[in-house]
C-alpha positions, 0 to 999 in steps of 0.5 A: 510582548508577542502574540503568544506571551499576551494569550498566556497573560490573558489566560492566567488573568481569566483564570485568576478570576474565573471563581468570581464568575462562576455561578454559586451552585456551579460544581466543576471548579477550575484552577490556574494549575488545570489551565497549566496542564491544557496550555502544556498539551496545547504546546506539545501539539503546536511544537509538532505542528511547527516541526512537521508541517514544512515538510508535508506536501500537497499531491496532485496525481493525473491519470487517463480514464479510458471509456466506450461510448454507448452507440445510440441507434440512428432513429433516435439521434435527432430526438436526443439533439433536439434537446440539447445532449451530446451524440456520445457516438459522434467520430469527434467524441471523447475517447478518454478523459483525465481524472485528478486524484488529490492526497499528501506526502512528506519529504524524507530525505534529500539527496544529489538535489533530489527530495524524495517523498513518502506517500501512498501507493494509491495516490500516484498509481497509474499516474501519467503526471504527478505534481507536488506543491511545497509548504511554501507554495512552490510546484514541482513535477515529481517522478516516481521512484517506485511503488508497492501495492502490497503495503500501499506505499510509494516513494517519489522524488523532485528535483530541488537542486540547492534549494533547502527543503525541510524534511521529517524525523522517522520514528519507530512503530515498534514501539508505539503503544495503544492510548499514546497521543498522536498528530496527523498532518496533511491536506483534506479537501485541500486544506493545506497543512490541516492538523488533527490530533487524537490517540492510538487506538490500536495496532496490528489491524488486518483482515480489513481487505484493503492491502494484501499485507496488512498491519495498521495502526489505528487511530481516532485522529481525524483523517479525511480524503486528501489525508493519504500519505500524509504522516501520523507523528507522535508528541515529540514529531517523529513520524510513526505511521503514513495515513493510509484509509478511513472507514466510510460513514464512521468516525474515529477510524482512521488507519496508517501503515506502520512507518517501520514497513514503509521504511523498508519499502523505501529502502528497498526501492532505493537500493533495488529498484523494487521490494524484496520480501521474504517467502517460506511457502506454506499454507497456514491458519490460526490456531483456535483458542480451544485448540491452543488450551489443549497444546497449552499455548497462548496462540500459534499457527497451524501448517495446513499445506507445505508447498514442494521445494519450498523453503519450509519444505527444505526445513522439514516443515510438515503439514500439522505442525503448530509454529509457535515462535519465530527467532524466539519470538511468540507468534500472534497468529497468521498475519504476524508470521506473514509480515515477519517472513516478508521482512526477512531478507531472503537468505537468512537463516530463522529458527522456528519453534514447533510443536509436533505430535505434542512435542516441541521441536526447533527447525531451521529455515534459510528464508527464500525470495517471495516468487512474485518478486522475481517475474518482473520483465521489461519487455512484458512490463511495456504491455502491463503484463505480469506472468509467472509459470503455472505452479500446481499451487496456482492452478489451484488458485485459479482452478486450472484443469491439470492437463493445462500447461503455460504462463499464468497471467498475474497482473494487468494494468488497467488501460495498458496494451494487455488490457486493451487486448482483453487479457485478464488475471488468472488467464493462461497463456497456453502458446505464442508465435509470431504466426499461426504456423509458428506457435509453440507451447510457453512455459518458459518466461525468459523465452516468452519475453523474447519472443513478445520484444522481437514481435514489435509491432508485428504483434505476438499471437497468443493462444489463451485458455480461460474458464474452460475455453481457449481463444486467441489474442494479439498483443501489440506494441501499437494497437 
């Protein structure tokens, strides 16, 4: 008889005699059948843990944090030395330090000797070194395959060679239901392989300000720091989400990225090296309940503006149109339409059901590619810089006067060469050159990229516009 069989026999023995142990005035009567139900539920959770835990990994990422030491006046230095304080402005004072971040992940596939692991972007973002510890204790150095800050999903890989490693089964997050039992597995506070359980509290949570694209699964399964990147599973052990965020100072409020969203990100990263998203080109707002009742609809989105030349413009969408369906499916609101469009492959034709002037119409739009996905340029990525052509819409977004032209800075990675040079998101690069005498207006990303690449260690001189002022910045390969 093994331990599990012994425990079950013991439970049945205790249950058979429990009526004799309870006080005579006890109102709760427990029967053997009640314990059978509890044991069945326990067995299900045990099965999920046994199936999934071996594929869950512990991730440690190391990032470099730079800082400037405050200058201490000479007359105060002796005072600080007398009390044993380090002098932060001394020549040998460190200018940076390493910061470790902890998280979880899970192995989704093994191919050509590489094990691929899904996790959160914030677990590995900006990491110069990523260490992965498997369930058995073996530690590997991981490589970043790709990441997506919009959904907080990242894909890393480790070289396992011929070693057999377990993988998880991915489920279908579109079919999950509120109230469904779930199991969360991860490494909170370095407590490897911790298992918690609960239910799905809600679906489609958005507006939390955590990600640009939000469609979270909410759960009351305990999630703590270190759980980020770990799997949220159904009772069959299929992963239906990536545990991502918690609400501080609250209990029972955890959020996971639906696995269907993560699966698309993973597939795009493997196929294209980046995430490809659909784009419509409209500004939209939710239809209020009062407006919906007037039009005889339950929900929808109202188009407030159409970008000129966008797929929406070419399809004939107008400001004031109310979009009520997408390929025949009713729209719940703004986040629903955004998610449907971004998950649609560019070039695919989509049917929109709209209401215009009180009448229902159908329009066909050919979904385009989101512009932000087209501006990844290798010559600029070396500097941690992303730029985009300054459009009228971006001028409105960043408050840029109509007479200003150039390239707008859309991303600056912290600690990068662009960051060191003082560039910020929203800056407008007006002109560029290797010397003040050859500064020329910039408006073409390819030409600007080539100029930066040719400048090498000499550096490129940039004239930058910010908040009504213009100034000069030198972008160099070596600062």
